[in-house]
PyMOL CGO cylinders between C-alpha atoms (Angstrom):
from pymol import cmd
from pymol.cgo import CYLINDER

trace = [
    CYLINDER, -7.07, 21.30, 7.09, -4.20, 21.16, 4.59, 0.3, 1, 1, 1, 1, 1, 1,
    CYLINDER, -4.20, 21.16, 4.59, -4.57, 22.42, 1.07, 0.3, 1, 1, 1, 1, 1, 1,
    CYLINDER, -4.57, 22.42, 1.07, -3.55, 19.77, -1.41, 0.3, 1, 1, 1, 1, 1, 1,
    CYLINDER, -3.55, 19.77, -1.41, -1.06, 20.59, -4.11, 0.3, 1, 1, 1, 1, 1, 1,
    CYLINDER, -1.06, 20.59, -4.11, -2.50, 19.56, -7.51, 0.3, 1, 1, 1, 1, 1, 1,
    CYLINDER, -2.50, 19.56, -7.51, 0.88, 18.13, -8.53, 0.3, 1, 1, 1, 1, 1, 1,
    CYLINDER, 0.88, 18.13, -8.53, 1.04, 15.82, -5.52, 0.3, 1, 1, 1, 1, 1, 1,
    CYLINDER, 1.04, 15.82, -5.52, -1.96, 13.68, -6.39, 0.3, 1, 1, 1, 1, 1, 1,
    CYLINDER, -1.96, 13.68, -6.39, -1.35, 9.98, -6.75, 0.3, 1, 1, 1, 1, 1, 1,
    CYLINDER, -1.35, 9.98, -6.75, -1.37, 8.99, -10.39, 0.3, 1, 1, 1, 1, 1, 1,
    CYLINDER, -1.37, 8.99, -10.39, -1.11, 5.23, -9.92, 0.3, 1, 1, 1, 1, 1, 1,
    CYLINDER, -1.11, 5.23, -9.92, -4.84, 4.68, -9.51, 0.3, 1, 1, 1, 1, 1, 1,
    CYLINDER, -4.84, 4.68, -9.51, -6.46, 2.89, -12.38, 0.3, 1, 1, 1, 1, 1, 1,
    CYLINDER, -6.46, 2.89, -12.38, -5.38, 1.87, -15.82, 0.3, 1, 1, 1, 1, 1, 1,
    CYLINDER, -5.38, 1.87, -15.82, -4.13, 4.51, -18.32, 0.3, 1, 1, 1, 1, 1, 1,
    CYLINDER, -4.13, 4.51, -18.32, -6.50, 5.45, -21.13, 0.3, 1, 1, 1, 1, 1, 1,
    CYLINDER, -6.50, 5.45, -21.13, -3.99, 4.49, -23.84, 0.3, 1, 1, 1, 1, 1, 1,
    CYLINDER, -3.99, 4.49, -23.84, -3.83, 0.97, -22.38, 0.3, 1, 1, 1, 1, 1, 1,
    CYLINDER, -3.83, 0.97, -22.38, -7.63, 0.65, -22.40, 0.3, 1, 1, 1, 1, 1, 1,
    CYLINDER, -7.63, 0.65, -22.40, -7.78, 1.78, -26.04, 0.3, 1, 1, 1, 1, 1, 1,
    CYLINDER, -7.78, 1.78, -26.04, -4.97, -0.59, -27.03, 0.3, 1, 1, 1, 1, 1, 1,
    CYLINDER, -4.97, -0.59, -27.03, -6.71, -3.48, -25.29, 0.3, 1, 1, 1, 1, 1, 1,
    CYLINDER, -6.71, -3.48, -25.29, -10.02, -2.66, -26.97, 0.3, 1, 1, 1, 1, 1, 1,
    CYLINDER, -10.02, -2.66, -26.97, -8.35, -2.51, -30.40, 0.3, 1, 1, 1, 1, 1, 1,
    CYLINDER, -8.35, -2.51, -30.40, -6.54, -5.78, -29.75, 0.3, 1, 1, 1, 1, 1, 1,
    CYLINDER, -6.54, -5.78, -29.75, -9.74, -7.54, -28.70, 0.3, 1, 1, 1, 1, 1, 1,
    CYLINDER, -9.74, -7.54, -28.70, -11.42, -6.21, -31.85, 0.3, 1, 1, 1, 1, 1, 1,
    CYLINDER, -11.42, -6.21, -31.85, -8.60, -7.58, -34.01, 0.3, 1, 1, 1, 1, 1, 1,
    CYLINDER, -8.60, -7.58, -34.01, -8.77, -10.99, -32.32, 0.3, 1, 1, 1, 1, 1, 1,
    CYLINDER, -8.77, -10.99, -32.32, -12.55, -11.15, -32.78, 0.3, 1, 1, 1, 1, 1, 1,
    CYLINDER, -12.55, -11.15, -32.78, -12.25, -10.16, -36.44, 0.3, 1, 1, 1, 1, 1, 1,
    CYLINDER, -12.25, -10.16, -36.44, -9.60, -12.87, -36.91, 0.3, 1, 1, 1, 1, 1, 1,
    CYLINDER, -9.60, -12.87, -36.91, -11.94, -15.44, -35.33, 0.3, 1, 1, 1, 1, 1, 1,
    CYLINDER, -11.94, -15.44, -35.33, -14.75, -14.35, -37.67, 0.3, 1, 1, 1, 1, 1, 1,
    CYLINDER, -14.75, -14.35, -37.67, -12.47, -14.74, -40.67, 0.3, 1, 1, 1, 1, 1, 1,
    CYLINDER, -12.47, -14.74, -40.67, -12.34, -11.01, -41.43, 0.3, 1, 1, 1, 1, 1, 1,
    CYLINDER, -12.34, -11.01, -41.43, -9.12, -9.33, -42.50, 0.3, 1, 1, 1, 1, 1, 1,
    CYLINDER, -9.12, -9.33, -42.50, -8.05, -5.81, -41.52, 0.3, 1, 1, 1, 1, 1, 1,
    CYLINDER, -8.05, -5.81, -41.52, -5.47, -4.09, -43.72, 0.3, 1, 1, 1, 1, 1, 1,
    CYLINDER, -5.47, -4.09, -43.72, -3.50, -0.87, -43.35, 0.3, 1, 1, 1, 1, 1, 1,
    CYLINDER, -3.50, -0.87, -43.35, -1.85, 0.69, -46.38, 0.3, 1, 1, 1, 1, 1, 1,
    CYLINDER, -1.85, 0.69, -46.38, 1.03, 3.13, -45.99, 0.3, 1, 1, 1, 1, 1, 1,
    CYLINDER, 1.03, 3.13, -45.99, 2.65, 4.81, -48.96, 0.3, 1, 1, 1, 1, 1, 1,
    CYLINDER, 2.65, 4.81, -48.96, 6.29, 5.79, -48.63, 0.3, 1, 1, 1, 1, 1, 1,
    CYLINDER, 6.29, 5.79, -48.63, 8.14, 7.40, -51.54, 0.3, 1, 1, 1, 1, 1, 1,
    CYLINDER, 8.14, 7.40, -51.54, 5.36, 6.35, -53.88, 0.3, 1, 1, 1, 1, 1, 1,
    CYLINDER, 5.36, 6.35, -53.88, 5.64, 2.68, -52.88, 0.3, 1, 1, 1, 1, 1, 1,
    CYLINDER, 5.64, 2.68, -52.88, 2.56, 1.25, -51.17, 0.3, 1, 1, 1, 1, 1, 1,
    CYLINDER, 2.56, 1.25, -51.17, 3.10, -1.05, -48.18, 0.3, 1, 1, 1, 1, 1, 1,
    CYLINDER, 3.10, -1.05, -48.18, 0.24, -3.25, -47.05, 0.3, 1, 1, 1, 1, 1, 1,
    CYLINDER, 0.24, -3.25, -47.05, 0.01, -4.76, -43.56, 0.3, 1, 1, 1, 1, 1, 1,
    CYLINDER, 0.01, -4.76, -43.56, -2.61, -7.26, -42.47, 0.3, 1, 1, 1, 1, 1, 1,
    CYLINDER, -2.61, -7.26, -42.47, -3.42, -6.40, -38.85, 0.3, 1, 1, 1, 1, 1, 1,
    CYLINDER, -3.42, -6.40, -38.85, -5.05, -9.75, -38.18, 0.3, 1, 1, 1, 1, 1, 1,
    CYLINDER, -5.05, -9.75, -38.18, -1.73, -11.58, -38.55, 0.3, 1, 1, 1, 1, 1, 1,
    CYLINDER, -1.73, -11.58, -38.55, -0.59, -12.89, -35.19, 0.3, 1, 1, 1, 1, 1, 1,
    CYLINDER, -0.59, -12.89, -35.19, 2.99, -11.80, -35.85, 0.3, 1, 1, 1, 1, 1, 1,
    CYLINDER, 2.99, -11.80, -35.85, 1.85, -8.20, -36.22, 0.3, 1, 1, 1, 1, 1, 1,
    CYLINDER, 1.85, -8.20, -36.22, 0.44, -7.76, -32.74, 0.3, 1, 1, 1, 1, 1, 1,
    CYLINDER, 0.44, -7.76, -32.74, 2.57, -10.14, -30.68, 0.3, 1, 1, 1, 1, 1, 1,
    CYLINDER, 2.57, -10.14, -30.68, 5.61, -7.86, -30.88, 0.3, 1, 1, 1, 1, 1, 1,
    CYLINDER, 5.61, -7.86, -30.88, 3.73, -4.74, -29.66, 0.3, 1, 1, 1, 1, 1, 1,
    CYLINDER, 3.73, -4.74, -29.66, 2.13, -6.85, -26.92, 0.3, 1, 1, 1, 1, 1, 1,
    CYLINDER, 2.13, -6.85, -26.92, 5.56, -7.99, -25.78, 0.3, 1, 1, 1, 1, 1, 1,
    CYLINDER, 5.56, -7.99, -25.78, 6.87, -4.41, -25.82, 0.3, 1, 1, 1, 1, 1, 1,
    CYLINDER, 6.87, -4.41, -25.82, 3.86, -3.18, -23.81, 0.3, 1, 1, 1, 1, 1, 1,
    CYLINDER, 3.86, -3.18, -23.81, 4.41, -5.95, -21.27, 0.3, 1, 1, 1, 1, 1, 1,
    CYLINDER, 4.41, -5.95, -21.27, 8.08, -5.00, -20.90, 0.3, 1, 1, 1, 1, 1, 1,
    CYLINDER, 8.08, -5.00, -20.90, 7.09, -1.32, -20.49, 0.3, 1, 1, 1, 1, 1, 1,
    CYLINDER, 7.09, -1.32, -20.49, 4.54, -2.15, -17.78, 0.3, 1, 1, 1, 1, 1, 1,
    CYLINDER, 4.54, -2.15, -17.78, 7.02, -4.32, -15.89, 0.3, 1, 1, 1, 1, 1, 1,
    CYLINDER, 7.02, -4.32, -15.89, 9.78, -1.68, -16.05, 0.3, 1, 1, 1, 1, 1, 1,
    CYLINDER, 9.78, -1.68, -16.05, 7.37, 1.10, -14.97, 0.3, 1, 1, 1, 1, 1, 1,
    CYLINDER, 7.37, 1.10, -14.97, 6.15, -1.00, -12.06, 0.3, 1, 1, 1, 1, 1, 1,
    CYLINDER, 6.15, -1.00, -12.06, 9.68, -1.86, -10.95, 0.3, 1, 1, 1, 1, 1, 1,
    CYLINDER, 9.68, -1.86, -10.95, 10.80, 1.76, -11.28, 0.3, 1, 1, 1, 1, 1, 1,
    CYLINDER, 10.80, 1.76, -11.28, 7.87, 2.92, -9.14, 0.3, 1, 1, 1, 1, 1, 1,
    CYLINDER, 7.87, 2.92, -9.14, 8.52, 0.22, -6.52, 0.3, 1, 1, 1, 1, 1, 1,
    CYLINDER, 8.52, 0.22, -6.52, 12.24, 0.81, -6.15, 0.3, 1, 1, 1, 1, 1, 1,
    CYLINDER, 12.24, 0.81, -6.15, 12.89, 4.45, -7.05, 0.3, 1, 1, 1, 1, 1, 1,
    CYLINDER, 12.89, 4.45, -7.05, 9.68, 6.28, -6.19, 0.3, 1, 1, 1, 1, 1, 1,
    CYLINDER, 9.68, 6.28, -6.19, 9.97, 8.45, -3.06, 0.3, 1, 1, 1, 1, 1, 1,
    CYLINDER, 9.97, 8.45, -3.06, 7.17, 8.61, -0.53, 0.3, 1, 1, 1, 1, 1, 1,
    CYLINDER, 7.17, 8.61, -0.53, 4.55, 6.05, 0.38, 0.3, 1, 1, 1, 1, 1, 1,
    CYLINDER, 4.55, 6.05, 0.38, 4.70, 2.54, -1.02, 0.3, 1, 1, 1, 1, 1, 1,
]
cmd.load_cgo(trace, "trace")
């Protein structure tokens, strides 16, 4: 029987934890928007407060698009440039 190298395990099984957390947060924001609740984040930079409403559609469509692009590029990279089994 061969001893398995811990670094050679397949990592493509399942969904990453950061993606699950992002999805859960996004679903929470959509539900709060449907209920009419507003979620705000305040960031102070140089003494100037900036307020962002997280339930605005514009706020989370851009990160969703960037995550989709990341997933597609990672998938393509794995399909075309990953050595070993496919």
